[in-house]
C-alpha atoms as a printed R data frame, in Angstrom:
    type eleno elety resid chain resno       x      y       z
1   ATOM     1    CA   MET     A     1   0.000  0.000   0.000
2   ATOM     2    CA   ARG     A     2   1.253  3.486  -0.898
3   ATOM     3    CA   ASN     A     3   0.255  6.881   0.484
4   ATOM     4    CA   ILE     A     4   0.213  9.628  -2.153
5   ATOM     5    CA   LYS     A     5   0.112 13.356  -1.409
6   ATOM     6    CA   LEU     A     6  -1.304 15.815  -3.936
7   ATOM     7    CA   THR     A     7  -0.722 19.561  -3.973
8   ATOM     8    CA   ILE     A     8  -3.625 21.112  -5.850
9   ATOM     9    CA   GLU     A     9  -4.373 24.474  -7.436
10  ATOM    10    CA   TYR     A    10  -7.887 25.382  -8.524
11  ATOM    11    CA   ASP     A    11 -10.153 28.212  -9.564
12  ATOM    12    CA   GLY     A    12 -13.163 27.698  -7.333
13  ATOM    13    CA   SER     A    13 -15.512 29.926  -9.340
14  ATOM    14    CA   GLU     A    14 -17.445 27.093 -10.975
15  ATOM    15    CA   PHE     A    15 -17.327 24.579  -8.119
16  ATOM    16    CA   LYS     A    16 -19.720 23.876  -5.283
17  ATOM    17    CA   GLY     A    17 -16.721 23.781  -2.980
18  ATOM    18    CA   TRP     A    18 -14.174 21.057  -2.261
19  ATOM    19    CA   GLN     A    19 -16.298 18.300  -0.762
20  ATOM    20    CA   ILE     A    20 -18.321 15.828  -2.827
21  ATOM    21    CA   GLN     A    21 -22.044 16.605  -2.582
22  ATOM    22    CA   THR     A    22 -24.173 14.109  -4.462
23  ATOM    23    CA   GLY     A    23 -26.491 15.758  -6.951
24  ATOM    24    CA   LYS     A    24 -25.419 19.314  -6.063
25  ATOM    25    CA   GLY     A    25 -22.989 20.066  -8.881
26  ATOM    26    CA   ARG     A    26 -19.254 19.963  -9.545
27  ATOM    27    CA   THR     A    27 -16.813 19.715  -6.648
28  ATOM    28    CA   VAL     A    28 -13.018 19.647  -6.634
29  ATOM    29    CA   GLN     A    29 -12.873 16.425  -4.645
30  ATOM    30    CA   GLY     A    30 -15.364 14.850  -7.017
31  ATOM    31    CA   GLU     A    31 -13.402 15.745 -10.159
32  ATOM    32    CA   ILE     A    32 -10.094 14.447  -8.762
33  ATOM    33    CA   THR     A    33 -11.700 11.261  -7.457
34  ATOM    34    CA   GLN     A    34 -13.219 10.577 -10.859
35  ATOM    35    CA   ALA     A    35  -9.848 11.098 -12.583
36  ATOM    36    CA   LEU     A    36  -8.003  8.840 -10.138
37  ATOM    37    CA   ARG     A    37 -10.513  6.003 -10.427
38  ATOM    38    CA   LYS     A    38 -10.275  6.156 -14.198
39  ATOM    39    CA   ILE     A    39  -6.457  6.017 -14.135
40  ATOM    40    CA   LEU     A    40  -5.944  3.524 -11.309
41  ATOM    41    CA   LYS     A    41  -9.014  1.302 -11.706
42  ATOM    42    CA   GLU     A    42  -9.342  1.391  -7.903
43  ATOM    43    CA   ASP     A    43 -12.034  2.660  -5.548
44  ATOM    44    CA   VAL     A    44  -9.824  5.552  -4.483
45  ATOM    45    CA   LYS     A    45 -10.920  7.913  -1.706
46  ATOM    46    CA   ILE     A    46  -9.091 11.203  -1.396
47  ATOM    47    CA   ILE     A    47  -8.936 13.212   1.824
48  ATOM    48    CA   GLY     A    48  -8.251 16.951   1.730
49  ATOM    49    CA   SER     A    49  -6.573 19.157   4.328
50  ATOM    50    CA   GLY     A    50  -9.920 20.886   4.754
51  ATOM    51    CA   ARG     A    51 -12.973 22.047   2.880
52  ATOM    52    CA   THR     A    52 -13.183 25.180   0.786
53  ATOM    53    CA   ASP     A    53 -16.614 26.676   0.132
54  ATOM    54    CA   THR     A    54 -18.353 27.430  -3.134
55  ATOM    55    CA   GLY     A    55 -16.340 30.031  -5.065
56  ATOM    56    CA   VAL     A    56 -13.204 29.810  -2.892
57  ATOM    57    CA   HIS     A    57  -9.886 29.170  -4.658
58  ATOM    58    CA   ALA     A    58  -6.715 27.294  -3.745
59  ATOM    59    CA   LEU     A    59  -3.104 27.791  -4.718
60  ATOM    60    CA   ALA     A    60  -1.880 24.824  -2.675
61  ATOM    61    CA   GLN     A    61  -4.660 22.656  -1.267
62  ATOM    62    CA   VAL     A    62  -3.302 19.321  -0.037
63  ATOM    63    CA   ALA     A    63  -4.927 15.893  -0.244
64  ATOM    64    CA   HIS     A    64  -3.829 12.282   0.103
65  ATOM    65    CA   PHE     A    65  -5.036  8.854  -0.992
66  ATOM    66    CA   LYS     A    66  -3.981  5.242  -0.517
67  ATOM    67    CA   THR     A    67  -3.315  3.073  -3.555
68  ATOM    68    CA   GLN     A    68  -1.792 -0.203  -4.719
69  ATOM    69    CA   THR     A    69  -0.530  1.262  -7.990
70  ATOM    70    CA   LYS     A    70   3.086  0.907  -9.044
71  ATOM    71    CA   LYS     A    71   2.948  3.990 -11.278
72  ATOM    72    CA   SER     A    72   5.683  6.543 -10.548
73  ATOM    73    CA   THR     A    73   4.805  9.927  -9.052
74  ATOM    74    CA   ASP     A    74   5.911 11.625 -12.291
75  ATOM    75    CA   LEU     A    75   3.600  9.429 -14.342
76  ATOM    76    CA   LEU     A    76   0.736  9.996 -11.888
77  ATOM    77    CA   LEU     A    77   1.198 13.759 -12.132
78  ATOM    78    CA   LYS     A    78   0.910 13.694 -15.917
79  ATOM    79    CA   ALA     A    79  -1.945 11.197 -15.994
80  ATOM    80    CA   ILE     A    80  -4.092 12.956 -13.389
81  ATOM    81    CA   ASN     A    81  -3.691 16.370 -15.024
82  ATOM    82    CA   ALA     A    82  -4.551 14.867 -18.417
83  ATOM    83    CA   ASN     A    83  -7.881 13.761 -16.956
84  ATOM    84    CA   LEU     A    84  -8.811 16.927 -15.075
85  ATOM    85    CA   PRO     A    85 -10.722 20.000 -16.314
86  ATOM    86    CA   GLN     A    86  -8.871 23.244 -16.977
87  ATOM    87    CA   ASP     A    87  -9.862 24.831 -13.651
88  ATOM    88    CA   ILE     A    88  -7.980 22.209 -11.567
89  ATOM    89    CA   SER     A    89  -4.285 21.386 -11.706
90  ATOM    90    CA   ILE     A    90  -2.178 19.002  -9.656
91  ATOM    91    CA   GLN     A    91   1.043 20.893  -8.962
92  ATOM    92    CA   LYS     A    92   2.924 18.129  -7.187
93  ATOM    93    CA   VAL     A    93   2.620 14.384  -6.477
94  ATOM    94    CA   GLU     A    94   4.685 12.906  -3.636
95  ATOM    95    CA   GLU     A    95   4.876  9.507  -1.979
96  ATOM    96    CA   MET     A    96   4.572  9.870   1.786
97  ATOM    97    CA   ASP     A    97   4.991  7.841   4.921
98  ATOM    98    CA   LEU     A    98   1.844  5.784   5.578
99  ATOM    99    CA   ASN     A    99   1.246  7.840   8.741
100 ATOM   100    CA   PHE     A   100   0.867 11.077   6.786
101 ATOM   101    CA   HIS     A   101  -2.696 12.434   6.811
102 ATOM   102    CA   ALA     A   102  -3.578 15.529   4.777
103 ATOM   103    CA   GLN     A   103  -5.978 16.767   7.456
104 ATOM   104    CA   HIS     A   104  -4.794 15.346  10.786
105 ATOM   105    CA   SER     A   105  -1.093 16.102  10.202
106 ATOM   106    CA   VAL     A   106  -1.712 19.829   9.578
107 ATOM   107    CA   VAL     A   107   0.122 22.304  11.811
108 ATOM   108    CA   SER     A   108  -1.230 25.478  10.213
109 ATOM   109    CA   LYS     A   109  -3.019 26.839   7.170
110 ATOM   110    CA   VAL     A   110  -2.555 30.131   5.366
111 ATOM   111    CA   TYR     A   111  -5.391 31.954   3.616
112 ATOM   112    CA   ARG     A   112  -5.193 35.156   1.591
113 ATOM   113    CA   TYR     A   113  -8.095 37.502   0.934
114 ATOM   114    CA   ALA     A   114  -7.982 39.997  -1.967
115 ATOM   115    CA   ILE     A   115  -9.962 43.270  -1.950
116 ATOM   116    CA   LEU     A   116 -10.028 45.359  -5.124
117 ATOM   117    CA   ASN     A   117 -10.276 48.848  -3.615
118 ATOM   118    CA   GLN     A   118 -10.897 51.288  -6.453
119 ATOM   119    CA   ALA     A   119 -13.777 53.314  -7.863
120 ATOM   120    CA   ILE     A   120 -14.394 51.221 -10.998
121 ATOM   121    CA   ARG     A   121 -14.893 47.453 -11.072
122 ATOM   122    CA   SER     A   122 -12.566 45.173 -13.021
123 ATOM   123    CA   PRO     A   123 -14.215 42.409 -15.067
124 ATOM   124    CA   LEU     A   124 -10.914 40.511 -15.302
125 ATOM   125    CA   ARG     A   125 -10.482 40.437 -11.520
126 ATOM   126    CA   ARG     A   126 -14.071 39.827 -10.509
127 ATOM   127    CA   LYS     A   127 -13.584 36.100  -9.868
128 ATOM   128    CA   VAL     A   128 -10.498 36.494  -7.689
129 ATOM   129    CA   CYS     A   129 -11.145 39.729  -5.777
130 ATOM   130    CA   CYS     A   130 -13.871 41.267  -3.663
131 ATOM   131    CA   PHE     A   131 -14.727 44.632  -5.243
132 ATOM   132    CA   PHE     A   132 -15.093 47.456  -2.694
133 ATOM   133    CA   PRO     A   133 -15.306 50.932  -4.298
134 ATOM   134    CA   PHE     A   134 -15.255 53.018  -1.103
135 ATOM   135    CA   PRO     A   135 -12.268 54.387   0.870
136 ATOM   136    CA   LEU     A   136 -10.680 52.084   3.454
137 ATOM   137    CA   ASN     A   137  -8.471 53.065   6.377
138 ATOM   138    CA   ILE     A   138  -5.871 50.333   5.902
139 ATOM   139    CA   ASN     A   139  -3.726 51.430   8.854
140 ATOM   140    CA   LEU     A   140  -6.709 51.103  11.179
141 ATOM   141    CA   MET     A   141  -7.553 47.697   9.725
142 ATOM   142    CA   LYS     A   142  -3.959 46.540  10.314
143 ATOM   143    CA   LYS     A   143  -3.920 47.720  13.926
144 ATOM   144    CA   GLU     A   144  -7.316 46.198  14.717
145 ATOM   145    CA   SER     A   145  -6.410 42.865  13.146
146 ATOM   146    CA   GLN     A   146  -3.528 42.345  15.590
147 ATOM   147    CA   SER     A   147  -6.008 41.875  18.459
148 ATOM   148    CA   LEU     A   148  -6.933 38.507  16.903
149 ATOM   149    CA   ILE     A   149  -3.414 37.088  17.107
150 ATOM   150    CA   GLY     A   150  -3.250 34.424  19.778
151 ATOM   151    CA   ARG     A   151  -5.491 31.636  21.061
152 ATOM   152    CA   TYR     A   152  -9.113 32.758  21.479
153 ATOM   153    CA   ASP     A   153 -12.697 31.656  21.204
154 ATOM   154    CA   PHE     A   154 -13.687 32.794  17.684
155 ATOM   155    CA   LYS     A   155 -17.391 32.070  18.042
156 ATOM   156    CA   SER     A   156 -18.215 35.633  16.933
157 ATOM   157    CA   PHE     A   157 -16.708 34.854  13.531
158 ATOM   158    CA   GLN     A   158 -18.205 31.411  12.979
159 ATOM   159    CA   ALA     A   159 -21.086 30.832  10.606
160 ATOM   160    CA   SER     A   160 -23.303 27.861  11.396
161 ATOM   161    CA   ASP     A   161 -22.093 24.850   9.412
162 ATOM   162    CA   PRO     A   162 -25.245 23.076   8.123
163 ATOM   163    CA   ALA     A   163 -23.453 19.724   7.720
164 ATOM   164    CA   LYS     A   164 -22.082 19.722  11.259
165 ATOM   165    CA   LEU     A   165 -25.333 20.983  12.762
166 ATOM   166    CA   LYS     A   166 -27.168 18.117  11.072
167 ATOM   167    CA   LYS     A   167 -24.697 15.540  12.391
168 ATOM   168    CA   GLY     A   168 -24.349 17.157  15.808
169 ATOM   169    CA   LYS     A   169 -20.590 17.551  15.323
170 ATOM   170    CA   LEU     A   170 -20.078 21.194  16.317
171 ATOM   171    CA   SER     A   171 -16.968 21.170  18.551
172 ATOM   172    CA   THR     A   172 -14.824 23.830  20.206
173 ATOM   173    CA   THR     A   173 -14.687 27.281  18.643
174 ATOM   174    CA   VAL     A   174 -11.239 27.994  20.106
175 ATOM   175    CA   ARG     A   175  -8.533 28.538  17.496
176 ATOM   176    CA   THR     A   176  -5.034 30.039  17.315
177 ATOM   177    CA   ILE     A   177  -4.160 32.801  14.863
178 ATOM   178    CA   HIS     A   178  -0.403 32.973  14.342
179 ATOM   179    CA   ASN     A   179  -0.151 35.924  12.003
180 ATOM   180    CA   ILE     A   180  -2.150 38.512  10.041
181 ATOM   181    CA   THR     A   181  -0.409 40.651   7.440
182 ATOM   182    CA   PHE     A   182  -1.455 43.269   4.879
183 ATOM   183    CA   SER     A   183   0.048 44.200   1.526
184 ATOM   184    CA   THR     A   184  -1.145 46.360  -1.362
185 ATOM   185    CA   THR     A   185  -0.468 46.014  -5.100
186 ATOM   186    CA   ASP     A   186  -2.283 47.760  -7.976
187 ATOM   187    CA   ASN     A   187  -5.238 48.806  -5.778
188 ATOM   188    CA   ILE     A   188  -5.610 45.283  -4.391
189 ATOM   189    CA   ILE     A   189  -5.394 44.904  -0.622
190 ATOM   190    CA   TYR     A   190  -4.202 41.456   0.381
191 ATOM   191    CA   ILE     A   191  -4.974 40.198   3.881
192 ATOM   192    CA   THR     A   192  -3.047 37.036   4.734
193 ATOM   193    CA   ILE     A   193  -4.016 34.997   7.798
194 ATOM   194    CA   GLU     A   194  -2.210 31.982   9.245
195 ATOM   195    CA   GLY     A   195  -3.795 29.847  11.928
196 ATOM   196    CA   ASP     A   196  -3.868 26.327  13.330
197 ATOM   197    CA   GLY     A   197  -7.342 25.891  11.884
198 ATOM   198    CA   PHE     A   198 -10.407 27.897  10.934
199 ATOM   199    CA   LEU     A   199 -14.114 27.708  11.716
200 ATOM   200    CA   TYR     A   200 -16.758 27.675   9.003
201 ATOM   201    CA   LYS     A   201 -16.468 30.986   7.054
202 ATOM   202    CA   MET     A   202 -14.237 32.368   9.837
203 ATOM   203    CA   VAL     A   203 -11.724 34.093   7.537
204 ATOM   204    CA   ARG     A   204 -14.445 35.703   5.439
205 ATOM   205    CA   ASN     A   205 -16.288 36.902   8.554
206 ATOM   206    CA   ILE     A   206 -13.083 38.430   9.941
207 ATOM   207    CA   VAL     A   207 -12.391 40.167   6.615
208 ATOM   208    CA   GLY     A   208 -15.977 41.421   6.355
209 ATOM   209    CA   THR     A   209 -15.637 42.960   9.811
210 ATOM   210    CA   LEU     A   210 -12.258 44.515   8.992
211 ATOM   211    CA   ILE     A   211 -13.749 46.075   5.855
212 ATOM   212    CA   GLU     A   212 -16.528 47.624   7.939
213 ATOM   213    CA   ILE     A   213 -14.026 48.937  10.484
214 ATOM   214    CA   GLY     A   214 -11.832 50.417   7.742
215 ATOM   215    CA   HIS     A   215 -14.745 51.974   5.859
216 ATOM   216    CA   LYS     A   216 -16.542 53.472   8.863
217 ATOM   217    CA   ASN     A   217 -13.389 54.335  10.856
218 ATOM   218    CA   LEU     A   218 -14.812 52.536  13.869
219 ATOM   219    CA   PRO     A   219 -13.213 53.143  17.304
220 ATOM   220    CA   LYS     A   220 -10.025 51.462  18.446
221 ATOM   221    CA   GLY     A   221 -10.764 48.131  20.118
222 ATOM   222    CA   THR     A   222 -13.870 47.393  18.020
223 ATOM   223    CA   LEU     A   223 -12.566 44.067  16.723
224 ATOM   224    CA   GLN     A   224 -11.438 42.902  20.147
225 ATOM   225    CA   ASN     A   225 -14.839 43.785  21.622
226 ATOM   226    CA   ILE     A   226 -16.574 41.747  18.913
227 ATOM   227    CA   LEU     A   227 -14.225 38.817  19.607
228 ATOM   228    CA   LEU     A   228 -15.037 38.910  23.337
229 ATOM   229    CA   LYS     A   229 -18.812 38.962  22.698
230 ATOM   230    CA   LYS     A   230 -18.639 35.378  21.359
231 ATOM   231    CA   ASN     A   231 -21.753 36.065  19.328
232 ATOM   232    CA   ARG     A   232 -21.943 36.095  15.513
233 ATOM   233    CA   LYS     A   233 -24.504 38.916  15.430
234 ATOM   234    CA   TYR     A   234 -21.881 41.487  16.470
235 ATOM   235    CA   ALA     A   235 -19.557 40.828  13.520
236 ATOM   236    CA   ALA     A   236 -20.171 42.278  10.059
237 ATOM   237    CA   LYS     A   237 -21.556 40.437   7.056
238 ATOM   238    CA   THR     A   238 -19.503 37.694   5.434
239 ATOM   239    CA   ALA     A   239 -17.087 38.863   2.740
240 ATOM   240    CA   PRO     A   240 -17.702 37.296  -0.704
241 ATOM   241    CA   ALA     A   241 -16.125 33.907  -1.449
242 ATOM   242    CA   CYS     A   242 -14.413 35.073  -4.653
243 ATOM   243    CA   GLY     A   243 -11.692 36.983  -2.786
244 ATOM   244    CA   LEU     A   244 -10.486 34.024  -0.725
245 ATOM   245    CA   THR     A   245  -7.628 31.675  -1.639
246 ATOM   246    CA   MET     A   246  -6.157 28.793   0.362
247 ATOM   247    CA   LEU     A   247  -2.508 29.739   0.006
248 ATOM   248    CA   GLN     A   248  -0.564 27.102   1.906
249 ATOM   249    CA   VAL     A   249  -0.893 24.100   4.223
250 ATOM   250    CA   ASN     A   250   1.964 23.529   6.658
251 ATOM   251    CA   TYR     A   251   3.056 20.259   8.251
252 ATOM   252    CA   GLU     A   252   5.235 19.769  11.317
253 ATOM   253    CA   ARG     A   253   8.011 17.696   9.796
254 ATOM   254    CA   PRO     A   254   8.914 16.048   6.490
255 ATOM   255    CA   LEU     A   255   6.808 12.953   5.967
256 ATOM   256    CA   ASN     A   256   8.076 12.212   2.492
257 ATOM   257    CA   LYS     A   257   8.966  8.561   2.109
258 ATOM   258    CA   ASP     A   258  12.177  9.476   0.309
259 ATOM   259    CA   ILE     A   259  13.539 11.641   3.153
């Protein structure tokens, strides 16, 4: 038995998210599973590092699957990509230790949110940026964001996850944010967040609240007060999915079989 790790890039615009949802349209997991079963002639099940929602993109999503195939990783890379649609690409195929798990072995994840902050919309950027045509106080947004760094209860920024509510699987809302940074290029504000894990729509709810703070010049300490309320109603509306990209998934130590 072999354990294969995939690093995946995709444009989430036309997908109903990562996770297979029978009868609800295209999903990234579904497309890759279909390609693998065609190539390997096995009942392959792939496990991702985490779900991305409808319209959310990934530069380096990670998944793994177990297989009996003897095909080389180079051959698998070419074969999988040859059987995938143009909006998904496998960037890397690696053979890992059997203990490696794309989800359970994660140490941290990095997400980036893109805000196009200019007066006129851009048709070419509409699928990868949130368009916001009003002035934003970026310095205030930066300062406020730092109050989220650390280990806190992020219940104020969690949307109810229908799947988990149905199964009764809602667990702790405590998470650790390691870093939040801002950068600006060509009128696009990038907000990059690294954490040990994220609640359902947590990043987009944080960004939506930061946008409101930056637009309305809300008082110092607003974000921290919302955090301490532990109630979703105090945070702003969820930022659109199109601006969010899963940038990186980090693992504690090398689990490559060849190392």
